[in-house]
C-alpha positions as CSV (number, residue, x, y, z in Angstrom):
1,X,-61.1,-100.6,-5.2
2,X,-62.3,-96.7,-6.0
3,X,-60.2,-94.3,-8.2
4,X,-59.8,-90.7,-7.0
5,X,-62.3,-89.1,-9.6
6,X,-64.5,-91.9,-7.8
7,X,-64.2,-90.7,-4.4
8,X,-63.7,-86.4,-5.0
9,X,-66.1,-87.0,-8.3
10,X,-65.1,-85.4,-11.7
11,X,-62.6,-82.1,-11.8
12,X,-64.1,-79.3,-13.7
13,X,-62.0,-76.0,-15.3
14,X,-63.7,-72.6,-13.7
15,X,-65.5,-70.6,-16.3
16,X,-64.4,-67.6,-18.0
17,X,-64.6,-64.5,-16.5
18,X,-67.6,-62.3,-17.9
19,X,-67.2,-60.0,-20.5
20,X,-66.4,-55.9,-19.4
21,X,-69.5,-53.8,-19.8
22,X,-66.5,-51.2,-20.5
23,X,-64.1,-51.1,-22.9
24,X,-60.4,-50.9,-21.7
25,X,-58.5,-47.3,-22.4
26,X,-56.0,-47.2,-25.0
27,X,-52.7,-46.1,-23.0
28,X,-50.3,-43.9,-24.6
29,X,-46.3,-43.5,-23.2
30,X,-44.8,-39.8,-24.2
31,X,-41.2,-38.4,-23.5
32,X,-40.9,-36.1,-20.6
33,X,-38.4,-34.3,-18.1
34,X,-36.2,-37.4,-16.4
35,X,-37.4,-37.6,-12.8
36,X,-34.7,-37.6,-10.4
37,X,-32.7,-40.9,-9.6
38,X,-34.7,-42.2,-6.2
39,X,-33.2,-45.0,-4.3
40,X,-35.6,-46.8,-0.9
41,X,-35.0,-45.0,2.2
42,X,-35.5,-48.2,3.9
43,X,-35.6,-52.1,3.2
44,X,-37.8,-54.4,5.2
45,X,-36.1,-56.9,7.2
46,X,-36.1,-60.5,6.1
47,X,-38.1,-62.9,8.5
48,X,-39.0,-60.4,11.2
49,X,-42.5,-59.9,11.7
50,X,-42.1,-57.1,14.5
51,X,-40.6,-54.7,12.1
52,X,-43.5,-53.2,10.2
53,X,-43.2,-53.2,6.4
54,X,-42.7,-49.8,4.6
55,X,-44.7,-47.9,2.5
56,X,-42.9,-49.2,-0.8
57,X,-43.8,-46.3,-2.5
58,X,-41.8,-44.2,0.2
59,X,-38.3,-43.2,-1.9
60,X,-35.7,-40.6,-1.4
61,X,-33.8,-39.1,-3.6
62,X,-30.2,-39.6,-4.1
63,X,-27.4,-37.2,-4.0
64,X,-26.0,-35.7,-6.8
65,X,-22.8,-34.1,-6.4
66,X,-22.7,-32.7,-9.9
67,X,-26.1,-31.1,-9.2
68,X,-26.7,-27.9,-7.1
69,X,-25.3,-24.5,-7.0
70,X,-21.6,-24.4,-7.8
71,X,-18.8,-22.2,-6.6
72,X,-19.5,-18.5,-7.4
73,X,-18.3,-17.6,-10.4
74,X,-16.0,-14.1,-10.6
75,X,-18.0,-10.8,-11.3
76,X,-20.7,-8.8,-10.2
77,X,-21.4,-9.6,-6.5
78,X,-18.5,-11.6,-6.2
79,X,-17.1,-11.3,-2.7
80,X,-13.5,-11.3,-3.5
81,X,-12.5,-7.8,-4.0
82,X,-10.9,-7.1,-7.9
83,X,-7.3,-6.8,-8.6
84,X,-7.8,-5.5,-11.9
85,X,-6.8,-1.2,-12.0
86,X,-9.3,1.3,-11.2
87,X,-10.3,4.7,-10.4
88,X,-8.3,4.1,-7.0
89,X,-5.7,1.5,-8.7
90,X,-3.8,2.5,-11.6
91,X,-2.8,-0.8,-12.1
92,X,0.9,-0.7,-10.6
93,X,-0.2,-1.8,-6.9
94,X,-1.0,1.6,-5.1
95,X,-3.4,4.3,-5.0
96,X,-3.0,7.8,-6.0
97,X,-0.3,10.2,-4.3
98,X,-1.6,11.6,-1.0
99,X,-1.2,15.2,-1.8
100,X,0.1,15.9,1.5
101,X,3.3,14.1,1.0
102,X,5.1,16.1,-1.3
103,X,6.0,19.9,-1.3
104,X,3.4,21.8,-2.7
105,X,5.5,25.6,-3.3
106,X,2.1,27.3,-3.9
107,X,1.6,27.1,-0.3
108,X,5.1,28.1,0.7
109,X,5.0,31.3,3.1
110,X,7.9,33.3,3.9
111,X,9.1,34.6,7.3
112,X,11.0,37.1,7.4
113,X,13.7,38.6,10.6
114,X,13.9,41.5,10.2
115,X,16.3,42.1,13.2
116,X,19.6,40.5,14.3
117,X,22.8,40.4,12.0
118,X,22.7,41.1,8.7
119,X,24.9,40.4,5.2
120,X,25.6,41.5,2.2
121,X,23.3,39.7,-0.6
122,X,25.7,38.2,-2.7
123,X,27.6,36.2,-0.1
124,X,24.2,35.0,0.9
125,X,23.3,34.1,-2.1
126,X,26.5,32.1,-2.7
127,X,26.0,30.3,0.5
128,X,22.8,28.6,-0.5
129,X,24.1,27.8,-4.0
130,X,27.0,25.9,-2.2
131,X,24.0,24.2,0.8
132,X,21.9,23.5,-2.5
133,X,24.7,22.0,-4.7
134,X,25.5,19.7,-1.4
135,X,21.8,18.2,-1.1
136,X,21.9,17.1,-5.1
137,X,20.8,13.6,-5.9
138,X,19.5,13.0,-2.3
139,X,15.9,12.1,-1.3
140,X,14.9,13.5,2.4
141,X,11.8,11.4,4.3
142,X,10.0,12.7,6.9
143,X,12.2,13.8,10.0
144,X,15.4,14.1,8.2
145,X,17.2,17.6,8.8
146,X,20.0,19.0,6.8
147,X,22.0,21.7,8.2
148,X,25.4,23.6,6.9
149,X,27.2,26.1,9.1
150,X,29.3,28.4,6.5
151,X,32.2,30.1,8.5
152,X,33.1,33.5,6.3
153,X,35.5,35.6,6.4
154,X,33.7,39.0,5.9
155,X,34.5,42.7,6.9
156,X,32.5,44.3,9.6
157,X,31.3,46.3,6.5
158,X,29.7,43.0,5.0
159,X,28.1,41.6,7.7
160,X,26.7,43.1,10.5
161,X,28.8,42.7,13.6
162,X,31.9,41.5,15.0
163,X,33.6,38.3,15.4
164,X,33.7,35.1,13.2
165,X,30.3,35.1,10.7
166,X,28.5,32.4,9.7
167,X,25.7,31.4,7.6
168,X,23.3,28.9,8.6
169,X,21.4,27.3,5.8
170,X,19.1,24.2,6.5
171,X,15.9,22.1,5.5
172,X,13.6,20.1,7.5
173,X,11.0,17.3,6.4
174,X,7.7,17.5,8.3
175,X,6.0,14.2,9.4
176,X,4.2,12.5,6.6
177,X,6.4,14.1,3.7
178,X,9.7,13.2,1.4
179,X,11.1,14.9,-0.8
180,X,13.3,14.4,-3.5
181,X,15.6,17.2,-3.6
182,X,15.7,19.4,-6.9
183,X,18.5,21.9,-7.2
184,X,16.8,24.3,-8.7
185,X,13.7,24.5,-6.4
186,X,15.9,24.7,-3.7
187,X,18.1,27.7,-4.6
188,X,14.8,29.5,-5.8
189,X,13.3,28.5,-2.2
190,X,15.9,29.8,-0.2
191,X,16.1,33.1,-2.1
192,X,13.0,33.7,-1.3
193,X,14.1,35.6,2.2
194,X,16.9,37.7,0.4
195,X,14.9,38.6,-2.3
196,X,11.4,39.3,-0.4
197,X,12.9,40.2,2.8
198,X,14.3,43.9,3.6
199,X,13.6,44.5,0.0
200,X,14.6,48.3,0.2
201,X,18.4,47.5,0.4
202,X,20.8,44.9,-1.2
203,X,23.2,45.5,1.5
204,X,21.1,44.4,4.8
205,X,20.1,41.1,4.4
206,X,18.6,39.2,7.6
207,X,17.5,36.0,5.9
208,X,14.4,34.4,7.5
209,X,12.4,31.0,7.2
210,X,10.1,29.3,4.5
211,X,7.6,27.1,5.9
212,X,5.9,24.9,2.9
213,X,3.1,22.1,3.8
214,X,6.1,19.9,3.9
215,X,9.6,21.5,4.5
216,X,10.8,24.3,6.4
217,X,13.5,25.9,4.7
218,X,15.9,28.3,6.6
219,X,18.7,31.0,5.7
220,X,20.3,33.3,8.3
221,X,23.5,35.1,9.1
222,X,25.5,34.9,13.0
223,X,28.2,34.5,15.3
224,X,29.9,31.9,16.9
């Protein structure tokens, strides 16, 4: 009986590789910037020959929710308006008052009646004082109208004509305006037709209107 070595001959180890003709370069590892975390885009199927094997180097970057632009910080260029005080917002949440919403006495114009019934100066001034005193402390809004009809017992020498004389004192607020009544200003405005109209005599005062940017005043004499 022959042995395996007799059938196949003696076994020999392969010869060593030939020596390299060039030296192997040294490998140097240095620390650098980190690369993004990656994962394979796809994994090869197990035992499915019909599925082509993908490139083992093909990778996809993992999405890192902590990386990337966050919500825009308030400041320059922010789409959200500032709520602080500015030139048009003095800090109380409201803008500057519209100059047309409050009376401006410098714009007042007096319209003298110059005809009709007349009165002595003193009774007309007393009627103005009572009218303005009745408005003290009120705030009149747009469209408000206040009127006082005051019956007077005067002789025909004190008021021109016959019958039951009366004074008519009124104020009207124009649209878009308001006025916190000041009794002193009220008297001063209604005195203008008394002092400026028919200025040649204190015995024939016929009254008139005063027009401002916000208010219309009236002092007049009439009969029932």
